[in-house]
Each structure stands twice: as C-alpha cells, then as structure tokens.
C-alpha positions as CSV (number, residue, x, y, z in Angstrom):
1,R,52.4,189.1,108.8
2,Q,53.1,186.5,111.4
3,G,55.3,184.7,108.8
4,E,57.2,187.9,108.0
5,A,57.9,188.3,111.7
6,M,59.2,184.8,112.0
7,Y,61.1,184.1,108.8
8,G,61.5,187.1,106.6
9,N,62.7,190.6,106.7
10,P,59.8,193.0,106.5
11,N,62.0,195.6,104.7
12,V,62.7,193.2,101.8
13,S,60.0,192.3,99.3
14,G,59.8,189.1,97.3
15,A,59.0,185.4,97.8
16,G,62.5,184.7,99.2
17,N,61.7,186.8,102.2
18,Y,59.4,184.1,103.4
19,L,61.7,181.1,103.2
20,P,63.4,179.6,106.3
21,P,67.0,180.4,107.0
22,N,68.3,176.9,106.1
23,I,66.8,177.2,102.6
24,L,67.9,180.7,102.1
25,A,71.5,179.6,102.8
26,L,71.4,177.5,99.7
27,F,71.0,180.6,97.6
28,T,73.6,182.7,99.3
29,P,76.5,183.5,96.9
30,R,80.0,182.2,97.7
31,P,82.8,184.6,98.6
32,P,85.0,185.8,95.7
33,L,88.1,183.9,94.8
34,E,91.3,184.9,96.4
35,Y,93.7,186.7,94.1
36,K,96.9,184.8,93.3
37,R,99.9,186.2,91.4
38,K,100.8,184.6,88.1
39,L,103.4,181.8,88.3
40,E,106.8,182.7,87.0
41,K,108.7,179.9,85.1
42,R,112.1,179.4,86.6
43,K,115.0,179.1,84.4
44,Q,116.3,175.5,84.3
45,P,120.0,174.6,84.1
46,P,121.0,173.4,80.6
47,Y,121.2,169.7,79.9
48,Q,124.6,168.1,80.3
49,G,126.1,164.6,80.5
50,V,127.1,162.5,83.6
51,A,130.8,163.3,83.2
52,S,130.5,166.0,85.9
53,F,129.2,163.3,88.3
54,A,132.0,160.8,87.7
55,D,133.7,161.6,91.0
56,V,130.5,160.5,92.8
57,F,130.7,156.9,91.6
58,E,132.9,154.3,93.3
59,T,136.2,153.3,91.8
60,K,137.0,149.8,90.5
61,E,139.2,149.2,93.6
62,E,136.3,150.1,95.9
63,Y,134.0,147.8,94.0
64,N,136.3,144.9,94.2
65,E,136.8,145.5,97.8
66,R,133.1,145.3,98.5
67,F,132.0,142.6,96.0
68,G,135.2,140.8,95.1
69,N,134.2,137.7,97.1
70,W,130.5,137.7,96.1
71,V,129.1,134.5,94.7
72,P,125.9,134.5,92.7
73,P,123.0,132.4,94.2
74,E,122.8,128.8,93.1
75,E,120.0,128.0,90.7
76,K,117.4,125.4,91.8
77,K,118.2,123.0,89.0
78,V,121.9,123.1,89.8
79,K,121.3,122.8,93.5
80,R,119.1,119.7,93.0
81,A,121.8,118.1,90.8
82,R,124.5,118.9,93.4
83,I,122.5,117.4,96.2
84,A,121.6,114.3,94.2
85,K,125.3,113.8,93.4
86,E,126.4,114.3,97.0
87,R,123.8,111.7,98.2
88,K,124.8,109.3,95.5
89,E,128.5,109.6,96.5
90,K,127.6,109.2,100.1
91,G,125.5,106.1,99.4
92,E,128.3,104.5,97.3
93,A,130.8,105.2,100.1
94,L,128.5,103.5,102.7
95,I,127.9,100.5,100.4
96,A,131.7,100.1,99.8
97,E,132.3,100.2,103.5
98,A,129.5,97.7,104.3
99,L,130.2,95.2,101.4
100,P,133.2,93.5,103.1
101,N,131.0,92.7,106.1
102,W,128.2,91.1,104.1
103,R,128.6,87.4,104.9
104,P,125.1,86.0,105.2
105,N,126.3,82.4,105.6
106,E,128.5,83.4,108.6
107,D,125.9,85.6,110.3
108,P,124.9,84.1,113.7
109,N,121.5,85.8,113.4
110,M,120.6,83.8,110.3
111,T,119.7,80.4,111.7
112,G,117.6,77.6,110.4
113,E,117.5,76.0,106.9
114,A,117.5,78.5,104.1
115,Y,115.5,76.3,101.7
116,K,112.7,76.1,104.3
117,T,112.6,79.8,105.0
118,L,110.2,82.3,103.5
119,F,110.7,86.0,103.3
120,V,107.6,88.0,104.2
121,A,107.6,91.8,103.6
122,R,105.3,94.8,103.6
123,L,104.0,94.0,107.0
124,S,102.2,96.4,109.2
125,Y,104.3,97.7,112.1
126,L,101.6,96.6,114.4
127,T,101.7,93.0,113.2
128,D,103.3,90.6,115.6
129,E,104.9,87.1,115.3
130,T,101.7,85.4,116.6
131,K,99.6,86.9,113.8
132,V,102.1,86.0,111.1
133,K,102.6,82.5,112.4
134,R,98.8,81.9,112.5
135,E,98.4,83.0,108.9
136,M,101.3,81.0,107.6
137,E,100.3,77.8,109.4
138,A,97.5,77.6,106.8
139,Y,100.2,76.2,104.5
140,G,101.9,73.9,106.9
141,P,103.6,73.7,110.3
142,V,105.8,76.7,111.1
143,K,109.0,76.2,113.1
144,K,109.6,79.8,114.0
145,V,109.1,83.4,112.9
146,N,112.0,85.9,113.1
147,F,111.2,89.6,112.9
148,V,113.8,92.1,112.0
149,Y,114.2,95.2,114.2
150,D,116.2,98.4,113.9
151,K,118.5,99.9,116.5
152,D,115.6,101.4,118.4
153,D,114.0,97.9,118.7
154,K,111.2,98.9,116.3
155,P,110.0,96.4,113.6
156,R,111.2,97.1,110.1
157,G,108.1,95.6,108.4
158,Y,109.4,92.2,107.3
159,C,110.3,88.9,108.8
160,F,111.5,85.4,108.0
161,V,109.2,82.4,108.4
162,E,110.8,78.9,108.7
163,F,108.6,76.0,108.0
164,E,109.0,72.4,109.1
165,H,109.0,71.1,105.6
166,E,110.2,72.6,102.3
167,R,107.1,71.6,100.4
168,D,105.0,73.8,102.8
169,M,107.4,76.7,102.2
170,R,106.9,76.2,98.4
171,T,103.1,76.2,98.9
172,A,103.2,79.4,100.9
173,Y,105.5,81.0,98.3
174,K,103.0,80.2,95.6
175,H,99.8,81.2,97.4
176,A,100.6,83.7,100.2
177,D,101.8,86.5,97.9
178,G,99.3,89.4,98.1
179,K,97.5,88.0,101.1
180,K,96.2,90.6,103.6
181,I,97.5,90.6,107.1
182,D,96.2,93.4,109.4
183,G,94.9,95.3,106.3
184,R,98.2,95.2,104.4
185,R,98.9,93.0,101.3
186,I,102.1,91.2,102.0
187,L,104.9,90.2,99.6
188,V,106.6,86.8,100.0
189,D,109.8,85.6,98.5
190,V,112.4,82.9,99.1
191,E,115.4,83.7,101.2
192,R,118.2,84.7,98.8
193,G,121.0,85.7,101.1
194,R,122.1,82.1,101.7
195,T,120.8,80.5,98.6
196,V,121.9,82.8,95.7
197,K,125.6,83.4,95.1
198,N,126.7,87.1,95.0
199,W,123.2,88.1,96.1
200,L,123.1,91.6,97.7
201,P,120.2,93.1,99.7
202,R,118.7,96.4,98.5
203,R,120.5,98.4,101.1
204,L,123.8,97.4,99.4
205,G,122.6,98.2,95.9
206,G,121.0,94.9,95.0
207,G,117.5,93.6,95.4
208,L,114.8,92.9,92.8
209,G,113.2,96.3,92.8
210,S,113.5,98.5,89.7
211,T,113.6,101.9,91.6
212,R,117.4,101.6,92.2
213,T,118.3,100.7,88.7
214,G,116.9,103.8,86.9
215,A,114.5,104.2,84.0
216,A,116.9,102.5,81.5
217,A,116.5,99.1,83.2
218,Q,114.6,96.6,81.2
219,P,111.9,94.3,82.7
220,G,113.4,91.0,83.7
221,A,117.0,92.4,83.9
222,R,119.3,90.8,86.4
223,P,119.5,92.9,89.6
224,A,122.7,94.5,90.7
225,G,125.0,92.0,92.5
226,S,123.5,88.8,91.1
227,A,125.6,86.5,89.0
228,P,125.1,83.1,87.4
229,L,125.7,80.1,89.6
230,D,127.6,76.9,89.0
231,K,124.8,75.0,90.7
232,P,121.0,75.6,90.9
233,G,119.8,78.4,93.1
234,F,116.8,80.6,93.8
235,R,115.7,83.6,91.7
236,G,118.4,86.1,91.4
237,G,121.1,83.7,90.2
238,G,121.6,80.3,88.7
239,S,120.7,78.8,85.4
240,R,117.0,78.4,86.1
241,M,116.3,82.0,85.6
242,G,112.8,83.5,85.8
243,D,111.5,86.7,84.2
244,R,111.1,88.5,87.5
245,G,114.4,90.0,88.1
246,G,117.1,87.5,87.8
247,G,117.9,83.8,87.8
248,G,116.7,81.1,90.0
249,Y,114.5,78.2,89.7
250,G,112.8,79.3,86.4
251,G,109.2,80.3,85.8
252,D,107.6,83.6,85.0
253,R,108.3,85.1,88.4
254,G,111.7,83.6,88.7
255,G,110.4,80.8,90.9
256,R,111.8,77.3,91.1
257,G,111.6,75.4,87.8
258,G,108.6,73.9,86.1
259,D,105.0,74.7,86.8
260,R,105.5,74.8,90.5
261,G,102.9,72.2,90.9
262,G,104.9,69.5,89.1
263,P,107.1,66.9,90.6
264,R,109.8,67.8,93.0
265,G,112.4,66.6,90.5
266,D,115.2,69.2,90.4
267,R,113.9,71.0,93.4
268,G,112.4,73.7,91.2
269,Y,109.8,76.3,91.7
270,G,107.7,77.3,88.7
271,D,105.4,80.1,87.7
272,R,103.7,81.4,90.9
273,G,100.7,82.4,88.9
274,G,100.2,79.0,87.4
275,D,97.4,77.9,89.7
276,R,96.3,81.4,90.6
277,G,95.0,82.2,87.2
C-alpha cells in the first residue's frame, strides 16, 4: 500500500500502476499525426525552345566591345620558349657589344709573362692570395698571384698565378689539377687569352666548357672562337691540338706536346694524366 501511495494510482489496477513515472513515460502513446491536405500537382508550362529568350543574350557588337581585345593566356611551353629566345638574343647583343673591346694583349691589367702564368679556377670565395701562393709554391717559386674581383670588390673564384720559371708552371699544370684548397677541388689551366689566337672567354661565347655548345657538340670539338694558329700555341688553337676541347700543345687533355715529362724540345705540354695514372 505504501508503494501505491508513492508511485501508483490506487484507482487503476495492474502491474504498471506500481512503476515510477520515468518508466511509465516510455509507454505513453504519442499524440496523433497532424492532418495535412493532399498535395495538388501544379500545371507546368509546356516545353518550348530558347527562341523566346534570344533578346536576353548580348549581341555580336556588345560581345566584341567587351572581349574584342582579349588575348588568351600564354601556355607554359610557349612562355618558356619565348623567355629562352629573349635571353639568347640579349646575350648575343651583349657579346656583340663586348667583342670589339676584347684585346687581352693590350689589357693593362694583364701583366707578367703569359707562358709562366697558370689559371686557377673553382676556388672558394674565402680563399686568399696567401693560401693559393703557399699551395703553388710546392711546384716552384711563385712571382705573384692575381685574383679577379667583380664590381663590388668580391672575388669571382679564380686567379692567375705567375711562376718564376716556365718549367714550374708546367709542373703545376700537370699535378695541381684537382688539388683541394679550403675544401674545394681546383681546376688549373694555362693562360689562353694571350697565348691562343682568336681565343674567347666563356662570357663572350668561348671557353672549353660544353654547357654553352649544346647537346649536339661532340667531345673534343673545338670551342667557339678558337681557330688554328700559324705558330704553336696552347690548347684551344694551334697545330698541336689535344682531345680536350681544341688545339694547343697536343696530348690527351690538349696540353703541350709529347708526354709532358719529355724534353722541352718544341716547348710542348703532353698528356696531363701521363704520370698521374
């Protein structure tokens, strides 16, 4: 009876009368659905063409007025080709402008004896003249070291080393190539500006590198700007032509003739790799 007083209705019989309200709520029926009127299908207009909307579109004159000067966007492939062509034309114009001023034998900055001078490239920008001179003195007395700087007085990564004797320069040319200075492997070569007729530096379209000549260039081909000499010269010109990019004192790398370790004879350099194995 106490449960009837607490949870149930004493006037209703059955087990549900003794359940708590929260449980009884689960069995309470939902209210009936709201009555809705039946949907009536509207009558749609008949299908027809777009002729009735022709006056909504713009005319040809209006279209030309809006888009007459429109240019389609340039494709990436065409854009790359155009930029490459413009750069090439600009470079050719700069070369043509600078060629008349290329007179290495009249340059006051080029001093010393050309046949005693060694070209040293691929230097670290932190390498100074003292370090280069100390490394090159292993092959013989060095007269001076000339670094090349840009307009901002920053080193360009190469220099010219003049030796006291030509035989020391030949020794350095033979053995110093690939030597490490300040963690960088250097490249050495003879001075060509004053020793090879019609020689042009790389900035003027010459040089020994193959990157400026294109994929069609064959190994050992004469570089641009080089021509045969009437008298002996270094690699890049002359009758003693080497395999490394153009004439000069014979040998596999275009060095001066013979084995490079042979007699002085015709003042020739030979294969730089002869003794290096």
